[in-house]
C-alpha positions, 0 to 999 in steps of 0.5 A: 488522518487520511492514511489511517490503517489504509482505509482510504485505499480500501474505500477507493477500491470499489470505485476503481473496480467500477471504473475498470468494470471489475468485481467490486467485492473482490477488488475491495477484499484483495486491496484490504488483504494487501494493505493490511498485510503491509500494515501488519508487517510494518508493525512487526518491523517497528517492534524489531527496529525500535526506532524513536520518532524524530520529535522524541530525539530532536529537541527542536522538533515540534510535531504537528501531530501529538497523538502518534505513539510507538516506533518510527521505522518503517512508516505504516502509512507509507507501507499501506499507501504504496501497497494500495497504490500498486493494487489499485493501479493493477485494477485500473492502470490509467489510475496509476499516476493519481494513486501513486501521487496520493500515496506519495502525498500521504507518505510525505505528510508523515515527514511534514508533520514531524512523526517520521524520518525520510528513511522511515517513509522510504522504507515503508514505501518500499515495503508496501510496494513489495507487498503489493507486487507479492500479492499480485504475483500470488494472484497471478499464480493462483489464476494460472493454476486454477485450471481456467482457460488461458488467453492463448488457449482460445485463439486459432492454432499457429502454423 
């Protein structure tokens, strides 16, 4: 399972950080925090929605995976994938087409193998993207309030 617990995104983080000439430890820790936060929120929403999986409600459904248990809404794989894609594309913007393509493939695979409805995947993707953007917003806020020199402070004064 490529998307299990968002591990693919965490494994990609040091490589992306290397390409972006960023701190690999920070990129990996930040990616893990956002990915696992999305997974934890998805887990809570699954319990709250208590939606059965397609193969449990549609007699004709024949899932390709038999080991999936628990509720269906939202897709945790989609949530972790889109959180990871948002974060990795922040560290290396030119990777955005590739990481979002991978996130979309992982999310779609959950429908293809018969363990999620399309709406589960869309909800998971939206959740993951929201968590990723919230993480980036928090990161920017912390950097702004940390007392470090801002970009505009180093240049010549206007006028």
